[in-house]
N, C-alpha and C positions, 0 to 999 in steps of 0.2 A: 579641291582639298588635297593638301600635301600629306603624304604618309611618312611617318618617321619610324625608323627602327628603334627598338627599345635601347635606351642607354642607361648606364649606371649613374647615380648622382656624382657630380664632379668632386665632392668631398671625398668619396670613396676612391675615385680614380687617382686623385692626388696621393692618398695614403698608399695605395698599392704600388704606384709608380716609384715613389721614394724608397719604400722598404725593399722592394724587389731589386732595385739597383744596388742598394747597400749589400743585400744578400749575395748578389752576383760577384761583387768585387771582393768581399770577404772570402767567399768560397773559392774564387779563382786563384787568388794569391796565396791562400793557405792550403789549397787542395783538401779542404775539409768542407763539410756541408752542415749548416745548422738546421735543425728541425725543431720548430717551436710548437708547444702545446697551445690549446685555446687560451690558457691563462696567460702565457707570456705574450701572445698576440694582443690580448687586451691591455697588457702592460705597455707595450711600445706604442699602441694607438693613443694612449693617454699622453704621450709626449714627454716622458720623464727622461733624465740622464742617468746612464749607468755604463759600466764597462762590459765589453765583449771579450771573453777569455777563451782562447783556443790553445791546444797543444799540438805540436808537430815535431816528431823526433826529439822529444825532450827539450824543445825550445818553446818559449812563450811568445805568442804573437798578441800584442795588446792593441786593440783598435778602439778608439773613443770617438763616438759620433754624436753630436747634439741631437736631441729628440729621439735617440735610439736606445731602447731599454732591453736588457737581457738578464734572465735569471740563469746562472751557470748550471744549476742542478736540473734544469729542464731541457738541456741541450744534449744531443747525441751527435757524434762526429762520424763521418764516413770517409774512407780513403779513396773510394772509387768515384771520380767525378761524373761517371756515366749516370749515377743516380740523381744528379743534381736536377736535371730537367723534369723528372717525374715528381720529385718532392716539391719543386718550385710550383708546378701546376697545382698540386694539392694545397699549397699555401695560398695561392691566388684564389682558388675556389672557396677555401675556408673564409678568407677575408670578404669575398663577395657575399656569401650567405650571412656572415656576421653583421655586415653593414646594412644589408637589405631588409633586416627584420625590424628596423626602427619605425617604418611607416605602416600604420594600421588604418588610418582614416583615408578613404578614397575620394573625398570631396564630391564633385559632381559625377565622378566615374563610379557611381554606386553599383553599376552592373558587374563590377569586378568582385562583388561579394556573393553573387549567386552561387549556391552549392558550397560555400565556404563554411568552415566551422569557426564560430565566434566564442571566445571565452571571456566571461565577464571579469573585468579587472578588479583587483583589490583597491581599497581606498585608505588614505591616511586615517588614523584613529579619530582625528578631530572632525572628519567628514562622514564618518560611518553613520552617525545618528540621522543624517539627512537622507540616507538610503539612495535609491536609484530613480531617476525621473525618466519618463518617456516610454515605460513598459505598460502595455494594456492587455486586458483579457479578451477584447473583442476587436474585430477588424475595423469598426467605426471609430475606434480610439475614444470611447466614452467611459469605460470602466478601467480605472487604474489597477494593474495586476497586483492582487493580494494587498491592497492598501489597508492600513489600519485606521479605523474610526473615520472613514471618509477622507483620508489624507490624499495628498497629491503625488506621493512617491511610494515605491516598493521597498519594504524593509531590507536592509543590507544583507542580513543573514539568509534571506530567501534566494538571492541571486548570485552572491559572490562565489566565484570559481566555477559557476555552471557553464557548460558548453552547449551551444545551440546551433543548429544548422539553418542557413538561410534558404528557405523554400521558394519564396517569390518576393518580388518588389513591385509595388504599385504606386505610381506618382499621383499626387493630389495637391490641392491648394487648401490651406487652412482658412480659418474664419476671417483673417485679415489679408488674404490673397497671396501669402507667401508659398512658393513652390517647395514642396517637401516630398518625402517618400515613406510609404508604409512597408516595413520589413516584416514578412511573415517568418517567424522563427519556430523551430521545433526541437524538442528533446524527448526521449522516451520517459524521462523522469517528470518533466514539467508539462508536457503536452504542447499545444500551440500557444505562442505568445506573439504579440505584435509590438514593434518598436517604431516610434515616431522619429524618423531620421531627417536631420537638417543638414543639407550638403554644404552649408556655409559655417557651421559651428562645430569644430573639432572638440571643443571643451566638454560637450555633453555626449560624446561618443564613448561609451564605457567598455569597449571591446578590444581584445587582442585577437588578430586574425591568425589562426593557426595555419602554418604553412606559407603565410604571406601572400603577396600577389605582385605581378609585374606592373611597375609604374609606367604610364604613357610618357613619351619623350618630353612633352611640354607640361608635365604634371605641376611643377612648382611655378613656372612662368605663367601658367594659365590662371593662377590665383591672384596675380598682381592686377590691381585695378588702375586704369589710366583715366585721367580727367584733363580736359583742355578748356581754358577760359579765353575766348577770343578777345575780350576786352583788355585783359592784362598780358595776353600772349604767353601765359604760363602753362606749362604742362606738368601735371602732378601725378606721381605714382604712389599708391598706397598698398600695403600688404596686410593680410589678415593678422590678428593677434595670435602669438604663439607663446604660451606660458607668460603672458603679461608683456610681451614685446611686439612692437610693430615698426617697420621701416617706412619712412616717408621721404620722397625725393621730389624736388621741384626745380624746374628749369625754365628760364625766360630767354627769349630770342637774344642771341649774342652773348649770353652769360653762361658760365659753367654750371653744371648740375650741383645743387646743394642737397646734402643728405642729412636726415634727422632720425633720431631713435626715440620712440615713445616707450616708457617703462611704467609698469604698475606692480605694486606689492601690497598685500594685505597686512594690517597691523591690528593688535587688540587693544591699543590705547590711543588716545588723542593727543597729538603734538602739532602745534601750529607754528608757522614761520620757521620751519626747519630747512636745512640744506644738506647736500651731500649725496653723490651717486658713485658707487663702485661697481665695476663690471669685471668679473673674473673670466679668464679664457683658459682653454684646455692646455695651452703651452706654458702654463704657470705665470703668464703675464696678466696684468690688470690695467684697466682704464679707470683712473681716479679723477673725479670732478667734484672737489669739495665745496665749490661755490654755487652749484646749481640749486635754484630754489625749488622746493617741493610743494605740490598741491595736495590737500587732504579733503576727502569727502566721506560722508557717512555711507557705509555699505550695508548696514543692517546686521542683525544677529550679533550685536556688540562688536562689529568689525569696522575698520576704517580703511579706505583705499588711498594709498599714497602713490602719487604719480609725478613723472618728470618728462620733459620734452627737451632733448639735448641736440645740439648741432654736432655733427660728426666731422672732425678734421680729416685731412687726407691721411694722416697717420692712423687715426682711429679706423677709418674705412679700410685701410690696408690690413689691419689686424682682423677685423670682422669678416673680411673677404676670405681670409685664409684659416681662421681658427674658430672653433665653436665656442659660444658663450656657455658657461657651466653654472654660474650663479650671479645674482645681482643683489645689491644692497642699496636701499633708499633710507637715509638717516641711520637707524639701527634695525631696520626691518629687512629680513633676508628672504630670498626666494631661489630655490633650485630650478635650473632650466634644463628640462629633459630633452627638448627638441631644438637645441641651439643650432643644429645643422641646417634647419630651415631658414634661419635668418641669413646664413651664408648663401644659401641657394637664392633667396629673394634678392639679395644685393646683386648677385651676378645676373639675375634676370633683368633687373632694372637697368644695369649697365648695358646689357645687350639690347634692351628696348630703346634706350637713349641713342645708341649708335644707329639703329634701324629706323627710328622715327623721323618723320618729315615735318611734324608740327600738328596743325589743327585737325579737328575731327568733324567739321561740318558747320552749318550756319547758325546753330543754337548758341546761346550765350555760354552755357556750360554743359558739357556732355561727359558721360562716363561709360566705360565698358570694361569687361574682363576679356582679355585676349591672350593668345599664345605668342611668344616672341622667339 
């Protein structure tokens, strides 16, 4: 077994490398040092354009850099370049902590949650009536915690904002043989509660991990599923769904890899035979595909699921490899993407796997596995 040192997600490394280089050149040639607050850091990570204004001996130095944002009133200048090294280190550490807080779901690495404090996240107003699922008052997961009238969920007001400590984790198989975990949680206010943890479903994990945790080196790549069909000689890679998005890639012997993106959005009205997909990126660019056909299915609770399956061109792939998706629209139905950074990481994992892969996986007609690349 190979041991990997912990590494930061490549999205964060790219951001730090770019902005620290810009800071160095601005500071070196102006003999001034910019110090940014948390607010201005979040501004330039969004990739907007604005001007950097510095003063040196009553002269104006005007530097314009694409994707570099600066708020003049948040900047302090220093004449002594010896301070540059210390403040630059602080900037890097701030960026590292800011970016690392995004990941709360540990997947199969559930052991990372032991002794952690978990805060129950808020929900959108439209979802609050459904409460929280997966919380139980007993370790056998038979009695839903404080359910009303024999319901299947815990009322929203009972758990929202509560902080619980993970006391222990017990693996088990449910009635259909799926491998899951029982999280024993505790708070002085609520006492003991058990949570039914599914290592493959981030969408039902309702917690924010206070203080975060270190991601294993192959955390994202380990979530990519690889399948090989010896009859067609095709190797296919599939990623988990993230905010309604999933990447699929397929490669046949002698042919280049083809990439696809699956998209899903919920709507509250039925429209058939509709078209159009728009993907917004963090760099203010967008991918517009007006002729893509949409599929619609009944989702229950007076909701309809609109979906699309699109082929990614080389240009699209380049954009998604470098920039996070922030929003998607199918026809007139929108969805905000909170974890677009994962799509970027998954694409990089697939590309890495394709470079390292030699083809088949055995003698069976079709096999699949989740593996680290």
